[in-house]
C-alpha positions, 0 to 999 in steps of 0.5 A: 163130811162129818168131823172125825171124833178121835175118841169115838172107837174108844168110847164105843169099844169099852161098851155102853152097859149103861144104855143096856145095849143088846145084840137083838133089835127086839124090844120088850116094849112090844115095838120092833124095828121093821115090824110096824109098817102096817101101823106106822107110816114110812119115814119117807112118807112122813118126810114127804108130807112135812116138805109139802107143808113147808114149801108154800110157807116159805115167805117173800124174804126166803125164810120161815117165821122171819118175823121172829129170827133167822135161826128158824130158817136155818133149822128148817133148811138144815132139816130139809137137806138132811131129809134126803129128799131136798137137794142143795140146788132146790129153789126153796133151799137157794132162796133160804140161803140167800136170806141167811147170807144177808145176815152175814156181817164183817165179823163173820157168821150171822153177826147181824142177826138178833141172836147172832150166836144161836143163828150162826151155830144152826146156819153152819150146819145148813151151810155144811150140809150144802157145801158142795165142791167147797162152795161155802168153805169161807162162810163156814170158816168165818162162822167158826171164827165168829163163834169162837170170838163170842165164847165166854173166856179170857178174852171177855175177862172170864177165868175158869173159876167163873160160871160163865167160862166156856159157855155160849149164849144167844148173842145180841142182847142176851149173851148169858151162856146156857147149855142149849146154845153151848150144845149148838155151838159145840155141834156146829164146830164139831160137824164142820170139822174141828177135832174134839181137842180143839181149845174152844171145845175144851173150854165149852166142856168146862161150862157143860160140866158145871151144868150137870147135877153131879158134885165132883171136881168138875162142878163146884157150884153150890147146888151141884150135890143137892140133887146129884142125879147126873142130869143137866140143867139149863145154865150154871151162870148167875147162880144156876137155873133150870126150866124144871124149877127148884127143889125145896133144898135149893137143888135145881131139877134136871130135865131130859132135853138138857141131859141129852144135850149135855151128854152129846156135848161131852162126847163131842169134847172127847170124853170116854165111857169111863168118865164119871160125868158120862156114866152119871148122864147115862144113868139118868137117861136110863132112869127117865127114858120116855118118848111120851114126854120130855121128862122133867118138863112134861109136854113142854119142849117136846119136839126140841127133846125129840130132836136132841134125843135122836141126835144124841142116840145117833152119835152113841151108835146104839140100836137099843136102850134098856130102861130102869125097869129092864125093858129094852127099847128100839129107840128108832122105832119108838121115836118114829111111832111117836112122831107118826101119831103126832103128825097133823093132817097137813103134814106139820107138827105143832106142840099144844104146850106152847113154850119155847116157841113150840106153837110155831109149826115151822119150827116144830116141823123142822125139829121133827124132820131132823129127828126123823133124819137121825133115825136113819142117819148112820153117823160115820166116825172113827 
């Protein structure tokens, strides 16, 4: 069961004007939900082909791309379970869980994994999805405690004045906090039952706010006002950095995948529509709406973007988004169409722009499956 977001109705009831929500599902872009069946494969058939691709690629250890790290297996099994076509008792799933459980250490979580924070955050989603009759209650609770212990805060000698504060990194040898890992951290805690006002989530919000290109009381970094477009960068730590690079004035360029991750994280932390940080993020995404690229990075990180975009839009619970040109988009239909035309003949997805490991079809197919799941998942929150 998904966590209850106490501010959910308040967020939605005050409107999503920044997204241009309208009552009709008709899109002036020409793509209408439910009217593309003759040209776009059904979601079910796309998912079925992807599952048939992934099943024989599970290796002898029980995972996928195990030469890299268990986080990829955690993403794959989460995607399989959320697809609605693979039950927890499927042998493919049980083998994957056995592989993941081998990384659980005395500290809780996948503490024996090379990237312990990252792997634990994603694995918690998988364990939660398969938590029938409380089977994984102890594993989930231990994982939550492990993640909290690894967050940068007072226990590591960091105060709120430090740009590391509240953030989460990969863990292991690379613990510098970044927005991607912090977003996975927050999602793991929220979707396994912690409330928005949980102290660790509120600490994470401090870090998330510092990753936004928005000069305000919430971001005291030197670069915050140089671009000031409401989008997000990769990390505020160590002077800040963006995968999209810098402007000549030293401003750090925003990009879409991190902006959706930042917006989702702010909602998970209970911010309302009226919060200036939320308003600024919504403005950025309406100005940079696209499903042909990851705005700011082009084709790089495209499938991570699809997955994060879909999750964020499902949390917002809005059927349409109006871009800066006034065009209303049915994001579900357009995302399905974007994924359909990119699915390979063997059922996989892969990104020719191989950055962020998106040349790995196991990882990218998991991202695509998750994105498809969110197009039809009705997130029930109060």
